[in-house]
N, C-alpha and C positions, 0 to 999 in steps of 0.2 A: 493576554492569557492564551495558551495554546489550545487549539481545538483538534480533535482526533477523528479519524475515520477508522472504525474497527476493522480488524483483519477479515477479509472475505475474498471470494472469487466472483467474477462477473458471470451473468446468467448464460446458460446454454454453451459453455465452453468458449465463448467469444473473446476476441481480443478487445481491449479497451483503448480509448483515446481520451486524453485530457489536456486541454489547452488553457493556460492561464492568460486571460485576455486583458486583465487589469489588476494592478496591485498598488498598495502604498509602498513607498520606497524600500522599506526594510522587510517587507513580507516575502515569505517563501513557503513552499510545501515540501517536506521531506518524505519521500516515498521509500518504502521498504517492500521489495517484491521478490518473488521466486521465478525461476524458469518454469516453463510448462511441464517439463519432464519431472520436476521435483514436487508436484502437487501432492502426491501421496505421502511423501516424507514430511511436508509441511502440515498436512492434516494430522499425521501421527504426533507431531510436536504439539499442536493445539489440543489433541486428545490427552496427551500426557499432562497438560496443564488443566485438565478437567473441563474443557470447552469443546464446542463444535464450530467449525467454519460455516456450517449451514445456518447457524443462528445469528451471525453478523453482530454479535454483542460482546466481543472480547478483544481488548487491546493487549497483545502479548508483550510483556516487558522487553524493551530493546536489548538489554544485556542478555536475556535468554535467547532472543531471536538471533542476534549477531554472533553469540558465542557457541551456538549449536554447531556440531561437526557433521551433521547428516546431509546438509545441502548449503549451497551458496545463497547469500542474500544480496541482491542488487540494491544500492542506495542511490537515489537521484534527488538532487536539490533543485526543485522547479522554481523558476522566477518568471516574471512577466514576459510573455512572448514564447515561452518554452512549451513544446508539445511532448507529453509523456505517452509512450505506447506501453500498455500492459499486455504481456503475452497471453495468448489463449490459455485458460485455466491457471493463469499465474495468480498465486495468493499474494495479496497486498494489503498494506495498511499505511495510513498517511497521517502526519502531524503538520498542522498549519501553524505558522509562527510569525512573529514580527509585525503583525498588522493585518488589515483586511485585504482580501483578494476576491476576484471573480474568475471562476473557471467554467469552461464548457466541456461537458463529457458526453461521449457517445460510444456505442458498441457496434 
C-alpha cells in the first residue's frame, strides 16, 4: 500500500536533504516538488483547492498538480542510495511505493 507525505514546505525557508539508506528491492519514493521561485504559485494552487500549505494536511491530486500551467513540477523517483535535494521554500509531496524503505532527512 502506498504511503504519502502531504504537500508542504520545510521550515524557515531552508533547503532539505533526503537520503534513502535502505529499501526493499521494489521500493521507491516519488517526489513532486517546485522550484523556490514558484512557491507563491504553488500556494495559490493549494488555496484554489481549499487548503493551506501551512497545515501540512492535504495531498493535492497528481493530475491537478502536474496539469497545472502556472508552474513546473519536478518529479524524482528516489531509490536506495539516492539523495534528493529539496530547494529552499520548495513545495513538495511524496508517495512511497513498492515496499518498505528507510530515509534520513535533514535541513
